[in-house]
C-alpha positions as CSV (number, residue, x, y, z in Angstrom):
1,M,23.1,-19.8,-20.5
2,L,20.7,-17.8,-22.6
3,T,21.9,-14.8,-24.6
4,F,20.1,-11.6,-23.9
5,K,18.7,-9.4,-26.7
6,K,18.7,-5.8,-25.8
7,P,15.1,-4.3,-26.0
8,D,14.3,-1.8,-28.6
9,L,13.9,1.5,-26.8
10,N,12.5,3.3,-29.8
11,A,9.6,0.9,-30.3
12,P,6.1,2.2,-30.0
13,R,4.7,2.3,-26.5
14,Y,1.3,2.1,-25.0
15,K,0.6,4.8,-22.5
16,E,-2.4,4.7,-20.1
17,S,-4.5,7.8,-20.1
18,S,-4.6,9.4,-16.7
19,V,-7.7,10.8,-15.1
20,N,-7.4,13.7,-12.6
21,I,-10.1,13.6,-10.0
22,I,-9.1,16.9,-8.4
23,S,-10.4,19.5,-10.9
24,H,-12.2,22.8,-10.9
25,K,-15.5,21.0,-11.2
26,F,-14.7,19.0,-8.1
27,L,-13.8,22.2,-6.2
28,A,-17.2,23.7,-7.2
29,K,-19.1,20.6,-6.0
30,F,-17.0,20.7,-2.7
31,K,-17.9,24.4,-2.2
32,M,-21.6,23.6,-2.8
33,K,-21.6,20.8,-0.2
34,Y,-19.5,22.7,2.3
35,P,-20.3,26.4,2.0
36,E,-18.0,27.4,4.9
37,Y,-15.1,26.7,2.6
38,A,-16.3,29.1,-0.1
39,D,-13.0,31.1,-0.1
40,L,-10.9,28.0,-0.7
41,D,-8.9,28.2,-3.9
42,Y,-7.8,25.3,-6.2
43,D,-4.1,25.3,-5.3
44,T,-4.8,25.2,-1.6
45,L,-7.2,22.3,-2.0
46,K,-4.6,20.4,-4.1
47,S,-1.9,21.0,-1.5
48,I,-4.2,19.9,1.4
49,I,-5.0,16.6,-0.4
50,H,-1.4,16.1,-1.4
51,T,-0.2,16.6,2.2
52,D,-2.9,14.2,3.6
53,N,-2.0,11.5,1.0
54,T,1.7,11.9,1.8
55,N,1.0,11.4,5.5
56,I,-1.1,8.3,4.7
57,W,1.6,6.6,2.6
58,K,4.3,7.5,5.1
59,T,2.3,5.8,7.8
60,I,1.8,2.7,5.6
61,V,5.5,2.4,5.1
62,N,6.3,2.8,8.8
63,E,3.5,0.7,10.3
64,R,3.7,-3.1,10.0
65,D,-0.1,-3.6,9.7
66,G,-0.7,-0.7,7.3
67,V,-3.6,1.7,7.4
68,E,-7.4,1.4,7.3
69,L,-8.6,4.2,5.0
70,R,-11.3,6.6,6.1
71,S,-15.0,6.0,5.4
72,S,-14.3,2.2,5.4
73,L,-12.8,2.4,1.9
74,G,-10.4,-0.5,2.7
75,F,-6.9,-1.4,3.9
76,I,-3.5,-0.7,2.4
77,F,-0.3,-2.3,3.7
78,V,3.1,-3.4,2.5
79,G,3.6,-7.2,2.5
80,S,6.3,-9.6,1.7
81,C,5.8,-12.3,-1.0
82,T,7.9,-15.1,-2.3
83,N,9.7,-14.5,-5.6
84,K,7.4,-15.1,-8.6
85,K,7.6,-18.4,-10.5
86,K,8.4,-16.7,-13.8
87,E,11.7,-15.3,-14.7
88,N,12.3,-11.9,-13.0
89,V,14.9,-10.5,-15.4
90,D,17.4,-7.9,-14.2
91,F,17.6,-5.8,-17.4
92,G,20.4,-3.6,-16.3
93,K,22.8,-6.5,-15.6
94,S,21.6,-8.4,-18.6
95,I,22.3,-5.6,-21.0
96,K,25.8,-5.1,-19.6
97,T,26.7,-8.8,-19.6
98,G,24.8,-10.0,-22.7
99,I,23.5,-13.0,-20.7
100,R,20.0,-13.2,-19.2
101,T,20.4,-12.5,-15.5
102,R,17.6,-12.9,-12.9
103,H,16.9,-10.9,-9.8
104,K,17.7,-13.1,-6.8
105,N,16.7,-10.7,-4.0
106,W,19.6,-12.0,-1.8
107,G,19.3,-9.0,0.6
108,T,15.6,-9.7,1.4
109,D,15.8,-13.6,1.8
110,H,14.3,-14.0,-1.7
111,L,11.2,-12.0,-0.7
112,I,9.6,-9.2,-2.7
113,G,7.8,-6.2,-1.2
114,K,4.4,-5.5,-2.6
115,I,1.6,-2.9,-1.8
116,F,-1.7,-4.6,-1.0
117,Y,-5.1,-3.1,-1.1
118,S,-8.3,-4.8,0.1
119,N,-11.8,-3.6,0.7
120,Y,-13.3,-7.0,1.6
121,A,-12.8,-6.9,5.3
122,T,-14.2,-3.5,6.0
123,K,-17.0,-2.9,8.4
124,Y,-19.5,-1.7,5.7
125,K,-19.7,-3.4,2.4
126,V,-18.5,-1.3,-0.6
127,K,-20.8,-1.4,-3.6
128,H,-19.1,-3.1,-6.6
129,R,-16.0,-3.7,-4.4
130,Y,-14.5,-6.1,-7.0
131,L,-14.2,-3.2,-9.4
132,W,-12.1,-1.1,-7.0
133,G,-8.4,-1.0,-7.4
134,F,-5.4,0.8,-6.1
135,K,-2.5,2.4,-8.0
136,G,0.2,3.9,-5.8
137,H,1.7,7.4,-6.3
138,R,5.2,7.4,-7.8
139,N,6.7,8.8,-4.5
140,F,4.9,6.1,-2.5
141,T,6.1,3.2,-4.7
142,R,9.6,4.5,-4.9
143,T,9.8,4.9,-1.1
144,V,8.5,1.3,-0.6
145,A,11.2,0.1,-3.0
146,T,14.0,1.9,-1.1
147,E,12.7,1.2,2.5
148,Y,11.7,-2.4,2.1
149,P,15.2,-3.9,1.7
150,K,16.4,-2.0,4.8
151,D,13.9,-3.7,7.1
152,H,12.0,-6.5,5.3
153,Q,11.4,-8.6,8.4
154,K,9.1,-5.9,9.8
155,Y,6.4,-6.5,7.1
156,V,3.6,-9.1,7.0
157,V,4.5,-12.2,5.0
158,V,1.6,-12.9,2.6
159,E,1.4,-16.5,1.5
160,D,0.3,-17.5,-2.0
161,K,-3.4,-17.8,-2.5
162,L,-4.2,-16.4,0.9
163,R,-7.3,-14.3,1.3
164,I,-6.3,-10.9,2.5
165,S,-9.6,-10.3,4.2
166,L,-9.0,-13.3,6.5
167,M,-5.6,-11.9,7.4
168,F,-7.1,-8.5,8.3
169,R,-9.8,-10.1,10.4
170,D,-7.1,-11.8,12.4
171,I,-5.3,-8.5,12.8
172,T,-8.5,-6.7,13.9
173,V,-9.3,-9.5,16.5
174,R,-5.7,-9.3,17.8
175,R,-6.0,-5.5,18.3
176,F,-9.3,-5.9,20.0
177,M,-7.9,-8.5,22.4
178,V,-5.0,-6.2,23.3
179,M,-7.3,-3.3,23.9
180,R,-9.6,-5.4,26.1
181,A,-6.7,-6.7,28.1
182,N,-5.4,-3.2,28.7
183,Q,-8.9,-2.1,29.9
184,Q,-9.1,-5.0,32.3
185,L,-5.7,-4.0,33.8
186,V,-6.9,-0.5,34.6
187,G,-7.5,-0.4,38.4
188,Y,-6.3,-3.9,38.9
189,D,-4.5,-4.4,42.2
190,E,-2.8,-7.8,42.7
191,F,-2.5,-7.4,46.4
192,S,-6.2,-6.7,46.9
193,L,-8.2,-9.8,48.1
194,D,-11.6,-8.4,47.1
């Protein structure tokens, strides 16, 4: 058993600088592009975007296959992964007991819920797509953390070193086949001999 040394909470920290895309400059460009919204104010624009984003991440949490973003920007979904190979230290229990304790994820069959973003399987190629990333909003990540253990079997299991684009291609083909089968059943009469 390894003893656990409590981390120094007063040590200097690195903080990422945040960039806010929704600004007054953005609002001015939006009004120039869409003059019919000339009377739109900054607070209303922020609330509209916030409401839309909230609806998107709630759909991601509730739907097994996630969401395809507008304008072919990519896919976001919640997936299940196996526990990482390195130590996953439970700091709360380790500080209380003084012994290094690992997260075992007993409630989720040793699986971890992760948020995946991919823009490789979209219909139109995104320029410099390898530079694109996704960082979830605090409410989104916390909701995933609370909802995932409740129903972890619902989410897609992502294997190690699997290309997400291939997985989405399979999902898209499956949806197409179901839609095609439903269209063929319209007007089908099993008793008709024609």
